[in-house]
C-alpha positions in Angstrom: 66.5 9.5 52.5 65.8 13.1 53.4 62.3 13.8 54.6 60.7 17.0 55.7 57.5 17.3 57.7 56.0 20.7 57.7 53.9 21.1 60.8 55.5 18.5 63.0 55.0 20.0 66.5 52.0 17.9 67.3 49.3 15.7 66.0 49.6 13.7 62.8 52.7 15.6 61.7 54.6 14.7 64.8 53.5 11.1 64.7 54.6 10.7 61.0 57.9 12.5 61.7 58.7 10.1 64.6 58.0 7.1 62.4 60.5 8.3 59.8 63.0 9.1 62.6 62.6 5.6 64.1 63.4 4.2 60.7 66.7 6.0 60.5 65.9 8.7 57.9 67.3 12.2 58.0 64.2 14.2 59.0 63.6 18.0 58.9 60.8 19.2 61.2 59.1 22.6 61.1 56.5 24.4 63.0 55.8 27.7 64.9 56.7 26.4 68.3 60.5 26.0 68.5 60.4 24.5 72.0 58.3 21.6 70.8 60.6 21.0 67.8 63.6 20.9 70.1 61.8 18.5 72.4 61.1 16.1 69.5 64.7 16.3 68.3 65.9 15.6 71.9 63.9 12.4 72.0 65.6 11.2 68.8 69.3 11.8 69.3 70.1 8.5 67.6 69.2 9.9 64.2 69.8 13.2 62.2 67.0 15.6 62.9 67.0 19.1 61.5 64.9 21.8 63.3 63.6 24.8 61.5 60.9 26.9 63.2 58.8 29.0 60.9 55.2 30.0 60.3 53.7 28.9 57.0 51.4 31.9 56.9 54.4 34.3 56.8 55.6 35.7 53.4 59.1 34.4 54.3 58.0 30.7 54.7 59.4 29.6 51.4 62.7 31.2 52.2 62.8 29.3 55.5 61.9 26.1 53.7 64.8 26.7 51.3 67.2 27.2 54.1 66.1 23.9 55.7 66.5 22.0 52.4 70.0 23.5 52.0 71.0 22.5 55.6 69.8 19.0 54.9 71.6 18.8 51.5 68.3 18.2 49.7 64.9 16.7 50.2 63.3 13.6 48.7 59.8 13.6 50.4 57.9 16.4 52.0 54.7 16.1 54.0 52.6 19.3 54.5 50.8 18.7 57.7 50.4 22.3 58.8 46.7 23.2 59.1 43.9 23.8 61.4 40.1 24.0 61.4 37.3 25.7 63.2 33.5 25.4 63.0 32.2 28.8 62.1 28.5 28.9 61.7 28.5 32.6 62.5 31.0 33.2 59.7 33.5 35.2 61.8 35.8 36.6 59.1 39.0 36.2 61.1 38.4 32.5 61.6 37.8 31.9 57.9 40.8 33.9 56.7 43.1 32.4 59.3 42.3 28.9 57.9 42.9 30.2 54.4 46.3 31.6 55.4 47.5 28.3 56.7 45.6 25.6 54.8 45.7 27.3 51.4 48.2 30.1 51.1 50.8 28.5 53.3 50.4 25.2 51.5 50.9 27.0 48.1 54.0 28.8 49.3 55.7 25.5 50.2 54.3 23.4 47.4 55.4 25.9 44.7 58.9 26.2 46.1 59.3 22.4 46.3 57.9 21.8 42.9 60.3 24.2 41.3 63.2 23.0 43.4 62.7 19.4 42.1 61.8 20.3 38.5 64.4 23.0 37.8 67.2 20.8 39.2 66.0 17.6 37.5 65.5 15.9 40.9 63.1 13.2 41.9 60.7 14.3 44.7 57.4 13.4 46.4 54.9 15.9 47.9 52.1 14.8 50.2 49.5 16.9 52.0 47.1 16.2 54.9 43.8 17.0 53.4 40.6 15.7 55.0 37.4 13.7 54.3 35.8 17.1 54.6 37.2 17.7 51.1 34.8 15.1 49.6 31.6 17.0 50.4 31.4 20.5 52.0 30.5 20.8 55.6 28.4 23.9 56.4 29.6 24.0 60.0 33.2 24.6 58.9 33.2 26.4 55.5 36.8 27.5 55.2 38.1 24.2 56.6 36.1 22.2 54.0 37.0 24.5 51.1 40.7 24.7 51.9 41.0 21.0 52.3 39.4 20.5 48.9 41.7 23.1 47.5 44.8 21.2 48.8 43.7 18.0 47.1 42.7 19.7 43.9 45.9 21.7 43.8 47.9 18.5 43.9 46.0 17.3 40.8 47.0 20.4 38.9 50.6 19.9 40.0 50.5 16.3 38.8 49.5 17.4 35.3 52.1 20.3 35.4 54.8 17.7 36.3 53.9 15.9 33.0 54.0 19.2 31.1 57.4 20.1 32.6 58.7 16.5 32.4 59.4 16.5 36.1 59.8 13.3 38.1 57.6 14.3 41.0 54.9 12.3 42.8 51.9 13.6 44.8 49.7 12.1 47.5 46.6 13.7 48.9 45.8 12.1 52.3 42.2 12.4 53.6 41.9 11.3 57.2 38.6 11.1 59.1 38.5 12.0 62.8 42.0 11.4 64.3 42.7 11.5 68.0 44.7 14.8 68.0 44.5 18.1 69.7 41.8 19.1 67.2 39.2 16.9 68.9 41.0 16.2 72.3 38.5 15.6 75.1 35.5 15.2 72.7 34.0 12.0 71.4 33.3 11.7 67.6 32.3 8.7 65.6 35.0 6.4 64.1 37.9 8.2 65.7 41.3 6.8 64.6 44.3 6.5 66.9 47.0 8.9 65.9 49.7 6.2 65.7 47.6 4.0 63.4 46.7 7.0 61.1 50.4 8.0 60.9 51.4 4.4 60.0 48.9 4.3 57.2 50.0 7.7 55.9 53.7 6.6 55.8 52.6 3.4 54.0 50.5 5.4 51.4 53.5 7.7 50.7 55.9 4.8 50.3 53.4 3.2 47.8 53.1 6.5 46.0 49.3 6.5 46.3 47.8 9.5 44.5 44.9 9.8 47.0 44.0 7.8 50.1 41.3 8.1 52.7 42.4 7.1 56.3 41.1 4.5 57.3 39.0 1.7 55.6 35.8 2.7 57.4 36.2 6.3 56.4 37.1 5.2 52.8 33.8 3.4 52.7 31.9 6.3 54.1 33.6 8.6 51.6 32.4 6.4 48.8 28.8 6.7 50.1 29.2 10.4 50.5 29.9 10.8 46.8 26.6 9.1 46.0 24.5 11.6 48.0 22.7 14.2 45.8 23.7 17.7 46.8 20.1 18.8 47.7 19.9 15.9 50.1 23.3 16.6 51.6 22.4 20.3 52.1 19.1 19.3 53.8 21.0 16.9 56.0 23.1 19.9 57.4 20.6 20.0 60.3 22.1 16.9 61.6 25.6 18.6 62.0 24.3 21.0 64.6 25.5 18.9 67.5 29.1 19.1 66.1 29.4 22.9 65.9 32.2 22.7 68.4 34.0 20.0 66.4 37.4 21.7 66.4 
């Protein structure tokens, strides 16, 4: 099976890619840092690893993705793991727009190309994206992060219906992790932090089971259910309790 992980240089993306590599799949890995991609490939010389450095925020990102798919001879599953977040209570425009470029515009560039690749050629495919529990209710300390993660999950819903309209055999999975022990929160302590390897294992399992949406892990899934029950005025008032987490990312 051919699998591509977009944003595999570190964190969840790298952990997921390495699981697929350990299982003998042909894996394509992308990211901005070519040296880290080569390092990953060098650690897995017993399987086929295809390296393609590119920046998802560049206008040429879809062209680079197309080249990678051609090199691999096709793609069956793609995980979009590129993304980053910042708390931004002062609403610094560059921080907000930078997250939009990667989490929203970059995602759309890749998702649109993949959808059309599978649909036009009558191929079966599966697209997954690392969203966040922040997509369930907005967090005022990180506006662009919350909004773009909601966008990713909602965009997959639209593509799911579009696949029906176009009679395309494409599956979609929105993955919503809580706090995961990655570089995002390295050195800081947050409640219910999930080990990266455990989160990656659950993500691979959710994709294999073709889950439409999954919160990682069970404790965060329960918390997510409770979050949905909170009236918006109460949630907004509770924003004062997020002040200690203004350096979250």
